[in-house]
Rosetta silent file (secondary structure, phi, psi, omega in degrees, C-alpha in Angstrom):
SEQUENCE: MNDDQLLRYSRHILLDEIGIEGQERLLAAHALLIGAGGLGSPAALFLASAGVGRITLVDADTVDLTNLQRQIAHTTARIGQPKVASAAEALHAVNPQVRVDALPLRADAAWLDAHVPTADVVLDCSDNYATRQAVNAACVRHGVPLVAGAAIRFDGQITVVQPAVPDAPCYACLFPPDADFEEVRCSTMGVFSPMVGIIGAMQAAEALKLLAGVGRSLAGRLLMLDGLSMEWTAMRAHRDPACPVCRNGHPGHPTAVGEILPG
SCORE:     score description
SCORE:     0.000 S_00000001
   1 L     0.000  145.448  176.732  289.518  291.861  264.079 S_00000001
   2 L   -88.453  176.526 -176.339  286.986  294.087  262.340 S_00000001
   3 H   -61.144  -37.123  178.515  286.981  297.887  262.550 S_00000001
   4 H   -63.896  -41.374  177.764  284.596  297.901  265.463 S_00000001
   5 H   -66.062  -42.772  178.197  286.828  295.547  267.460 S_00000001
   6 H   -59.231  -36.745  177.730  289.929  297.545  266.631 S_00000001
   7 H   -75.378  -44.488 -177.859  288.232  300.632  268.049 S_00000001
   8 H   -60.077  -40.713 -173.600  286.679  298.896  271.023 S_00000001
   9 L  -104.940   20.122 -172.432  289.932  297.343  272.110 S_00000001
  10 H   -62.947  -29.636 -177.543  292.272  300.100  270.981 S_00000001
  11 H   -75.099  -24.925  170.292  293.522  300.896  274.478 S_00000001
  12 H   -75.358  -43.952 -176.375  294.697  297.304  274.870 S_00000001
  13 H   -58.781  -32.624 -179.959  296.171  297.273  271.380 S_00000001
  14 L   -69.464  -16.879  179.206  298.191  300.376  272.270 S_00000001
  15 L   -79.646  120.521 -179.094  299.945  298.414  275.042 S_00000001
  16 L   -55.627  -36.966 -178.671  303.183  296.959  273.632 S_00000001
  17 L   -66.830  -23.299 -176.239  302.767  293.915  275.933 S_00000001
  18 L  -111.480  -64.765  177.143  299.351  293.087  274.458 S_00000001
  19 H    60.946 -167.394 -179.302  299.030  294.599  270.967 S_00000001
  20 H   -67.294  -42.024 -178.417  296.934  293.021  268.277 S_00000001
  21 H   -65.696  -40.030  178.309  298.183  289.488  268.846 S_00000001
  22 H   -68.134  -38.121 -179.756  297.479  289.583  272.574 S_00000001
  23 H   -68.461  -37.917  177.016  293.986  290.992  271.992 S_00000001
  24 H   -62.448  -35.323  176.381  293.288  288.269  269.466 S_00000001
  25 H   -64.865  -37.352  178.061  294.265  285.674  272.102 S_00000001
  26 H   -65.184  -40.999 -179.617  291.721  287.230  274.431 S_00000001
  27 H   -66.527  -23.121 -177.958  289.027  287.065  271.772 S_00000001
  28 L   -94.899   -0.420 -170.350  289.704  283.384  271.178 S_00000001
  29 L   -92.037  161.150  176.599  289.827  282.517  274.901 S_00000001
  30 E  -124.725  117.902  174.450  287.333  280.792  277.250 S_00000001
  31 E  -108.396  132.722  179.352  287.140  281.797  280.913 S_00000001
  32 E  -107.770  119.691  179.988  285.163  279.752  283.414 S_00000001
  33 E  -110.167  122.856  176.325  283.896  281.618  286.517 S_00000001
  34 E   -97.763  102.441 -177.826  282.647  279.685  289.524 S_00000001
  35 L   112.293  130.135 -178.266  280.448  282.184  291.320 S_00000001
  36 L  -126.101   36.310 -178.480  278.549  285.294  289.994 S_00000001
  37 L  -105.989 -123.877 -175.274  278.358  287.217  293.227 S_00000001
  38 L   -62.219  -49.701  177.855  280.685  289.687  294.977 S_00000001
  39 L   -77.821  -43.066 -179.638  283.933  288.499  293.364 S_00000001
  40 H   -62.567  -32.922 -179.886  282.377  287.179  290.172 S_00000001
  41 H   -58.820  -60.373 -179.641  280.612  290.409  289.331 S_00000001
  42 H   -64.799  -36.689 -176.934  283.653  292.676  288.886 S_00000001
  43 H   -64.362  -45.137 -178.934  285.761  289.836  287.465 S_00000001
  44 H   -66.325  -42.257 -178.713  283.181  288.948  284.789 S_00000001
  45 H   -62.006  -40.261  177.766  282.546  292.552  283.865 S_00000001
  46 H   -70.539  -38.796  178.169  286.263  293.240  283.296 S_00000001
  47 H   -64.322  -42.503  179.338  286.722  290.028  281.306 S_00000001
  48 H   -67.232  -43.994 -177.543  283.742  290.943  279.051 S_00000001
  49 H   -67.560  -25.621  177.325  284.871  294.579  278.573 S_00000001
  50 H   -80.284   -9.092  174.558  288.376  293.288  277.759 S_00000001
  51 L    93.832   24.409  175.454  287.004  291.080  275.040 S_00000001
  52 L   -67.180  123.889 -167.140  287.396  287.539  276.355 S_00000001
  53 L   -66.189  -36.127  177.946  285.463  285.699  273.704 S_00000001
  54 E  -132.057  124.944 -179.050  283.627  283.129  275.828 S_00000001
  55 E  -123.791  120.339  174.418  282.670  283.464  279.437 S_00000001
  56 E  -103.679  125.913 -179.660  280.950  280.677  281.369 S_00000001
  57 E  -109.157  130.251 -179.956  279.205  281.688  284.562 S_00000001
  58 E  -127.207  119.824  177.903  278.266  279.010  287.151 S_00000001
  59 L  -165.901  135.072 -177.445  276.150  279.857  290.199 S_00000001
  60 L   -91.455  -11.423 -170.848  273.032  278.240  291.693 S_00000001
  61 L   -85.864  166.559  172.520  271.813  281.292  293.638 S_00000001
  62 E  -109.823  159.622 -179.767  269.284  284.023  292.794 S_00000001
  63 L   -70.477  126.580 -178.254  269.663  287.744  293.210 S_00000001
  64 L  -118.712  154.764  177.785  268.672  288.978  296.703 S_00000001
  65 H   -55.440  -36.481 -179.021  268.282  292.495  298.032 S_00000001
  66 H   -68.675  -20.570  178.648  271.226  291.973  300.383 S_00000001
  67 H   -69.736  -25.178 -168.128  273.508  291.197  297.437 S_00000001
  68 H   -70.111  -12.929  178.788  273.178  294.669  295.945 S_00000001
  69 H   -67.851  -22.477 -172.670  275.484  296.306  298.482 S_00000001
  70 L  -146.604  -16.266 -175.883  278.491  294.743  296.699 S_00000001
  71 L   -94.093   89.506 -163.767  277.522  292.503  293.766 S_00000001
  72 L   -72.054  -10.280  179.534  277.748  295.090  291.029 S_00000001
  73 L   -82.291   -9.017 -175.564  276.581  292.980  288.092 S_00000001
  74 L  -109.228  162.608 -178.019  273.058  292.857  289.535 S_00000001
  75 L  -134.573  163.442  178.224  270.264  295.444  289.861 S_00000001
  76 H   -59.244  -37.906 -179.318  267.167  296.017  291.965 S_00000001
  77 H   -63.570  -22.078 -177.893  265.065  295.201  288.929 S_00000001
  78 H  -104.088   18.463  173.217  266.611  291.765  288.694 S_00000001
  79 L   -59.933  130.596  179.104  265.959  290.663  292.297 S_00000001
  80 L    97.417  -16.227  179.820  264.701  287.058  292.170 S_00000001
  81 L   -79.331  153.552  169.916  266.447  286.214  288.887 S_00000001
  82 E   -59.756  139.250 -174.884  269.229  283.612  288.750 S_00000001
  83 H   -60.876  -38.807 -178.398  272.483  285.344  289.346 S_00000001
  84 H   -64.330  -34.944  178.585  274.023  283.930  286.178 S_00000001
  85 H   -70.328  -41.364  178.368  271.124  285.278  284.047 S_00000001
  86 H   -63.055  -45.804 -179.763  271.383  288.693  285.719 S_00000001
  87 H   -67.328  -36.836  178.822  275.135  288.824  285.251 S_00000001
  88 H   -60.681  -40.598 -179.855  274.883  287.663  281.622 S_00000001
  89 H   -61.442  -41.749 -179.347  272.516  290.581  280.968 S_00000001
  90 H   -66.860  -40.252  179.975  275.111  293.007  282.496 S_00000001
  91 H   -65.629  -41.354 -179.749  277.972  291.507  280.449 S_00000001
  92 H   -66.213  -32.553  177.883  276.030  291.752  277.233 S_00000001
  93 H   -64.845  -35.544  179.011  275.169  295.409  278.033 S_00000001
  94 H   -77.422  -46.500 -175.891  278.900  296.103  278.261 S_00000001
  95 L  -145.681   94.917 -177.710  279.972  293.968  275.298 S_00000001
  96 L   -67.717   -8.789 -178.568  277.355  292.283  273.115 S_00000001
  97 L   -83.691  -14.155 -177.060  280.072  290.506  271.156 S_00000001
  98 L   -81.315  135.639  173.052  281.029  288.264  274.051 S_00000001
  99 E   -83.347  123.924 -179.938  279.493  284.767  274.284 S_00000001
 100 E  -118.805  122.770  174.836  278.141  284.177  277.771 S_00000001
 101 E  -102.445  110.056 -177.553  277.072  280.700  278.951 S_00000001
 102 E  -100.189  109.768 -173.587  274.888  281.180  282.053 S_00000001
 103 E  -117.191  103.761 -176.825  274.596  277.958  284.058 S_00000001
 104 L   -80.974   72.872 -175.526  272.338  278.041  287.196 S_00000001
 105 L  -151.155  167.310  172.794  273.886  275.075  288.988 S_00000001
 106 L   -95.232  135.327 -177.311  276.417  274.033  291.614 S_00000001
 107 L   -86.585  100.783  175.800  279.711  272.855  290.248 S_00000001
 108 L   -91.551 -179.782 -175.181  280.433  269.460  291.839 S_00000001
 109 H   -60.634  -40.633  179.181  283.463  267.336  291.170 S_00000001
 110 H   -66.588  -41.237  178.773  281.938  265.482  288.243 S_00000001
 111 H   -65.041  -43.275 -178.130  280.729  268.659  286.573 S_00000001
 112 H   -64.083  -39.612  179.275  284.156  270.295  287.062 S_00000001
 113 H   -62.140  -33.837 -179.458  285.917  267.232  285.584 S_00000001
 114 H   -78.852  -30.879 -169.518  283.741  267.563  282.454 S_00000001
 115 H  -111.966  -24.941  178.926  283.974  271.323  281.996 S_00000001
 116 H   -58.500  -41.279 -178.834  287.290  272.567  283.432 S_00000001
 117 H   -66.057  -13.670  178.095  289.290  271.070  280.478 S_00000001
 118 H   -83.547   -8.844 -175.855  287.258  273.217  278.054 S_00000001
 119 L  -100.777  153.245  175.546  288.488  276.461  279.650 S_00000001
 120 L   -90.925  -22.860  174.398  291.749  278.318  279.194 S_00000001
 121 E  -154.803  146.550  176.302  291.526  279.794  282.696 S_00000001
 122 E  -116.343  137.821  175.491  289.260  279.255  285.704 S_00000001
 123 E  -115.125  118.674  175.053  288.363  281.959  288.235 S_00000001
 124 E   -89.398  104.839 -176.850  287.218  280.738  291.667 S_00000001
 125 L  -116.308   25.013 -177.710  284.844  283.435  292.807 S_00000001
 126 L   -79.643  175.808 -175.774  282.897  281.096  295.160 S_00000001
 127 L  -127.546   24.637  176.608  282.202  281.696  298.812 S_00000001
 128 L  -144.349  151.631 -171.680  282.828  278.339  300.472 S_00000001
 129 H   -67.705  -40.162 -177.191  285.860  276.213  301.312 S_00000001
 130 H   -62.740  -43.902 -179.459  284.574  272.903  299.861 S_00000001
 131 H   -65.218  -41.033  178.103  283.959  274.444  296.447 S_00000001
 132 H   -58.852  -42.291 -178.908  287.390  276.088  296.428 S_00000001
 133 H   -68.729  -36.924 -178.817  289.036  272.755  297.128 S_00000001
 134 H   -70.361  -42.332  178.781  287.030  270.977  294.422 S_00000001
 135 H   -63.770  -45.810  175.887  287.805  273.656  291.826 S_00000001
 136 H   -55.638  -47.885 -175.200  291.540  273.498  292.712 S_00000001
 137 H   -62.167  -40.896  178.082  291.612  269.747  292.470 S_00000001
 138 H   -63.941  -43.253 -178.444  289.959  269.835  289.004 S_00000001
 139 H   -64.293  -41.238  179.187  292.318  272.510  287.724 S_00000001
 140 H   -64.204  -46.256 -179.756  295.344  270.536  288.951 S_00000001
 141 H   -58.501  -38.222 -176.696  294.058  267.315  287.393 S_00000001
 142 H  -101.432    1.818  175.505  293.544  268.948  284.018 S_00000001
 143 L    69.352   33.874 -179.498  296.424  271.385  284.040 S_00000001
 144 L  -104.204  130.383 -179.685  294.241  274.509  283.750 S_00000001
 145 L   -61.668  146.921 -178.698  295.403  277.729  285.404 S_00000001
 146 E  -130.724  132.341  174.907  293.247  278.917  288.349 S_00000001
 147 E  -109.663  112.086 -175.884  292.845  282.404  289.833 S_00000001
 148 E  -109.722  128.133  178.673  291.512  282.047  293.374 S_00000001
 149 E  -129.957  159.961  176.631  290.188  284.993  295.386 S_00000001
 150 E  -155.892  149.391  175.293  288.397  285.430  298.673 S_00000001
 151 E  -151.352  142.968  176.903  287.084  288.328  300.793 S_00000001
 152 E  -155.314  140.245 -179.532  285.406  288.675  304.188 S_00000001
 153 E    51.867 -118.414  179.757  284.908  291.708  306.453 S_00000001
 154 L  -108.464   18.466 -174.691  287.862  294.009  305.574 S_00000001
 155 E  -117.588  145.275  177.193  290.230  291.308  304.419 S_00000001
 156 E  -140.922  159.948  176.059  290.987  289.921  301.016 S_00000001
 157 E  -151.987  155.363  178.301  293.361  287.431  299.407 S_00000001
 158 E  -153.806  141.640  175.149  294.333  286.235  295.971 S_00000001
 159 E  -150.839  168.295  177.165  296.690  283.703  294.437 S_00000001
 160 E  -121.884  130.793  172.351  297.197  281.877  291.144 S_00000001
 161 E  -101.389  114.783 -177.418  297.489  278.129  290.724 S_00000001
 162 L  -124.779   89.991 -171.043  299.477  277.399  287.655 S_00000001
 163 L   -53.681  -26.907 -175.564  300.188  273.651  287.302 S_00000001
 164 L   -78.903  -10.826 -178.174  302.663  274.176  284.491 S_00000001
 165 L   -87.045  118.274  179.613  304.967  276.294  286.709 S_00000001
 166 L   -60.299  137.376  173.734  307.558  274.054  288.407 S_00000001
 167 L    74.487   -5.030  178.252  307.467  274.231  292.204 S_00000001
 168 L   -73.624  137.009 -178.031  304.416  276.495  292.311 S_00000001
 169 L   -79.613  159.722  170.386  301.848  275.403  294.900 S_00000001
 170 L   -97.535  176.964 -177.183  298.228  274.631  294.432 S_00000001
 171 H   -61.105  -36.807 -179.019  295.438  275.932  296.664 S_00000001
 172 H   -70.244  -21.057  173.063  295.592  272.767  298.811 S_00000001
 173 H   -66.306  -38.646 -176.923  299.314  273.336  299.459 S_00000001
 174 H   -84.443  -37.830 -176.127  298.430  276.657  301.145 S_00000001
 175 L  -128.932   90.208 -176.891  295.102  275.566  302.679 S_00000001
 176 L   -51.469  134.679 -178.599  294.998  271.784  303.335 S_00000001
 177 L   -60.867  -26.683 -176.665  291.682  270.149  302.422 S_00000001
 178 L   -99.448   14.912  179.913  291.538  268.282  305.710 S_00000001
 179 L   -71.139  151.723  176.842  292.265  271.276  307.878 S_00000001
 180 L   -78.280   82.612 -173.463  289.863  272.102  310.720 S_00000001
 181 L   -99.937  129.133  178.797  288.597  275.164  308.920 S_00000001
 182 L   -88.655  115.984 -179.920  285.876  277.368  310.355 S_00000001
 183 L   -70.835  130.855  172.870  283.597  278.474  307.519 S_00000001
 184 L  -124.967  139.411 -178.905  282.720  282.210  307.630 S_00000001
 185 L  -125.493  157.030  179.221  280.194  283.877  305.394 S_00000001
 186 H   -61.845  -30.697 -179.582  279.232  287.399  304.527 S_00000001
 187 H   -63.618  -23.795  179.496  275.748  286.731  305.853 S_00000001
 188 H  -113.310  -26.398 -178.071  277.084  286.372  309.358 S_00000001
 189 H  -102.400  -21.613 -175.456  280.430  288.262  309.303 S_00000001
 190 L    79.972  165.596  176.456  279.703  291.101  306.827 S_00000001
 191 E  -154.601  135.074  176.666  281.970  292.371  304.075 S_00000001
 192 L   -70.296  120.060 -166.097  283.142  295.818  303.098 S_00000001
 193 H   -56.481  -40.831 -179.995  281.644  296.322  299.659 S_00000001
 194 H   -66.197  -19.485 -173.787  284.802  297.621  297.832 S_00000001
 195 H   -61.949  -41.868  178.834  286.793  294.682  299.107 S_00000001
 196 H   -67.347  -30.357  176.950  285.128  292.255  296.743 S_00000001
 197 H   -69.567  -40.198  176.734  285.593  294.734  293.972 S_00000001
 198 H   -60.674  -52.070 -175.969  289.340  295.057  294.625 S_00000001
 199 H   -69.116  -41.060  179.323  289.896  291.293  294.728 S_00000001
 200 H   -62.252  -39.963  178.421  287.510  290.509  291.831 S_00000001
 201 H   -65.429  -40.275  176.535  289.239  293.115  289.641 S_00000001
 202 H   -65.050  -36.743  174.854  292.631  291.612  290.482 S_00000001
 203 H   -58.729  -43.989  177.344  291.295  288.196  289.602 S_00000001
 204 H   -63.865  -38.222  178.287  290.334  289.551  286.192 S_00000001
 205 H   -60.540  -48.022 -177.856  293.745  291.142  285.802 S_00000001
 206 H   -63.079  -40.841 -178.645  295.554  287.886  286.601 S_00000001
 207 H   -63.633  -45.073 -178.139  293.247  285.968  284.239 S_00000001
 208 H   -66.075  -37.689  175.676  293.782  288.450  281.360 S_00000001
 209 H   -61.672  -42.473  179.352  297.569  288.284  281.861 S_00000001
 210 H   -63.992  -45.362 -173.876  297.468  284.511  281.665 S_00000001
 211 H   -69.997  -37.508 -179.165  295.259  284.510  278.552 S_00000001
 212 H   -85.093  -12.068 -179.593  297.314  287.194  276.724 S_00000001
 213 L    70.620   42.058  179.631  300.586  285.663  277.805 S_00000001
 214 L  -124.556  153.476  172.959  301.976  288.801  279.432 S_00000001
 215 L    68.925 -166.278 -178.527  303.672  289.639  282.713 S_00000001
 216 L  -117.578  126.829 -177.650  304.322  287.463  285.703 S_00000001
 217 L   -77.837  176.617  177.057  301.431  285.706  287.422 S_00000001
 218 L   -86.951   10.208  177.167  300.845  285.283  291.133 S_00000001
 219 E   -56.116  127.732  179.423  301.768  281.592  290.952 S_00000001
 220 L    89.109    0.250 -178.935  303.848  280.876  294.064 S_00000001
 221 E  -133.540  138.317  173.095  302.612  284.005  295.874 S_00000001
 222 E  -113.058  119.532  175.024  299.633  284.678  298.157 S_00000001
 223 E   -96.477  131.156  178.672  298.619  288.315  298.404 S_00000001
 224 E  -125.776  133.030 -176.451  296.628  289.393  301.456 S_00000001
 225 E  -114.404  127.515  170.914  294.968  292.801  301.856 S_00000001
 226 E   -99.391  105.909 -172.688  294.059  294.438  305.158 S_00000001
 227 L   -73.794  -19.719  178.322  291.400  296.900  303.985 S_00000001
 228 L   -71.930  -38.443  177.698  291.336  298.883  307.276 S_00000001
 229 L  -100.071   -9.572 -172.812  294.987  299.906  306.877 S_00000001
 230 L    52.352   48.460  177.728  295.058  299.315  303.060 S_00000001
 231 E  -117.391  134.320  177.749  298.235  297.358  303.454 S_00000001
 232 E   -96.851  141.203  170.847  299.286  294.367  301.355 S_00000001
 233 E  -121.172  132.399  178.131  301.221  291.366  302.592 S_00000001
 234 E  -116.969  131.583  176.364  302.786  288.901  300.155 S_00000001
 235 E  -118.063  128.202  175.329  303.778  285.407  301.139 S_00000001
 236 E   -88.465  145.739 -179.521  305.894  283.193  298.920 S_00000001
 237 L  -147.627  149.306  178.994  305.190  279.492  298.935 S_00000001
 238 L  -110.962  164.491  178.786  306.509  276.361  297.240 S_00000001
 239 L   -64.760  138.229  178.284  304.658  273.218  296.224 S_00000001
 240 L   -87.058  119.579 -177.994  304.192  270.869  299.176 S_00000001
 241 L   -68.363  -14.886  175.351  305.567  267.420  298.439 S_00000001
 242 L   -98.381    6.227 -179.138  303.004  265.955  300.831 S_00000001
 243 L   -62.991  128.904 -179.201  300.027  267.736  299.238 S_00000001
 244 L   -71.617   -9.632 -176.170  297.235  265.216  298.540 S_00000001
 245 L  -100.082  -50.650 -171.826  296.212  267.119  295.412 S_00000001
 246 L  -111.509    4.580 -174.604  299.321  268.009  293.410 S_00000001
 247 L   -69.223  -31.015 -174.153  302.131  265.816  294.781 S_00000001
 248 L   -71.051  113.974  177.662  301.826  263.009  292.178 S_00000001
 249 L    80.553    5.542 -178.384  304.199  263.756  289.384 S_00000001
 250 L  -130.314   78.362 -177.941  304.993  267.214  290.781 S_00000001
 251 L   -62.291  142.678 -178.630  308.102  267.150  292.970 S_00000001
 252 L  -144.641 -164.972  174.037  308.360  270.179  295.208 S_00000001
 253 L  -122.000  163.267  177.747  309.760  271.693  298.356 S_00000001
 254 L   -59.711  145.981 -179.369  308.211  272.266  301.763 S_00000001
 255 L   -61.394  133.877 -176.303  305.891  275.222  301.885 S_00000001
 256 L   -86.657   67.540 -178.725  307.744  278.375  302.855 S_00000001
 257 L   -67.839  133.805  174.661  305.319  279.436  305.582 S_00000001
 258 L    89.186    6.032  175.566  306.093  282.787  307.094 S_00000001
 259 L   -84.982   90.201 -170.407  308.250  284.173  304.337 S_00000001
 260 E   -96.020  136.100 -177.951  306.589  287.564  304.317 S_00000001
 261 E  -113.973  154.021  174.250  307.285  290.206  301.726 S_00000001
 262 E   -59.631  143.427  179.366  306.480  293.923  301.811 S_00000001
 263 L   -77.408    0.000    0.000  303.130  294.700  300.178 S_00000001
């Protein structure tokens, strides 16, 4: 690191768990974010400020006035711009040293198979169930850690899919792909603006821990936040041996549904 970087990242370097070696790992890392909206905005901003060397943003949408209540990477002046371009501008304003690849497209299975292997960590900041399942499947196939978050109304949840951790479940173990799932969106249900900030910031924290090699990830745990009472609930889960996504070559145990831990 040069003198500017040593100063910029000094508060990370002061942490014994990160230090210079951990910060250098962040500088050399590549994070792939699927979604540049409510969750992706705070997650990407924290990754950029922390010095993750390359950040790829994938989102096909454009900035709309209704986004600005919660999607903090965007501004009134950038309404109508692709969200990835708007977010890239925000990231470069925070940290011009970070490489940002802004891709205005939808990440389908073929695209994910081509690009997930290039990343050190993937953050699912999308807003629909089909995309979450596709991202999870690609991460499991290629052995790339995934930080999955979601938020609606006053509720949020976050987990980590870490294929290298024995017995840890994937997203499909917790939420089966063939489940009769009722899709809910912010446009019809609403969302409390700080909720996406809380979950998005936690996604960045989990991603940074994975990249720096510090702490214990949320692999095997699903955290759920009730924003009205500001109470956390944690559920432990194991890999499902019948899971259609991760069962091959990954022996596990039945999902421990209902094992609730204090928040």
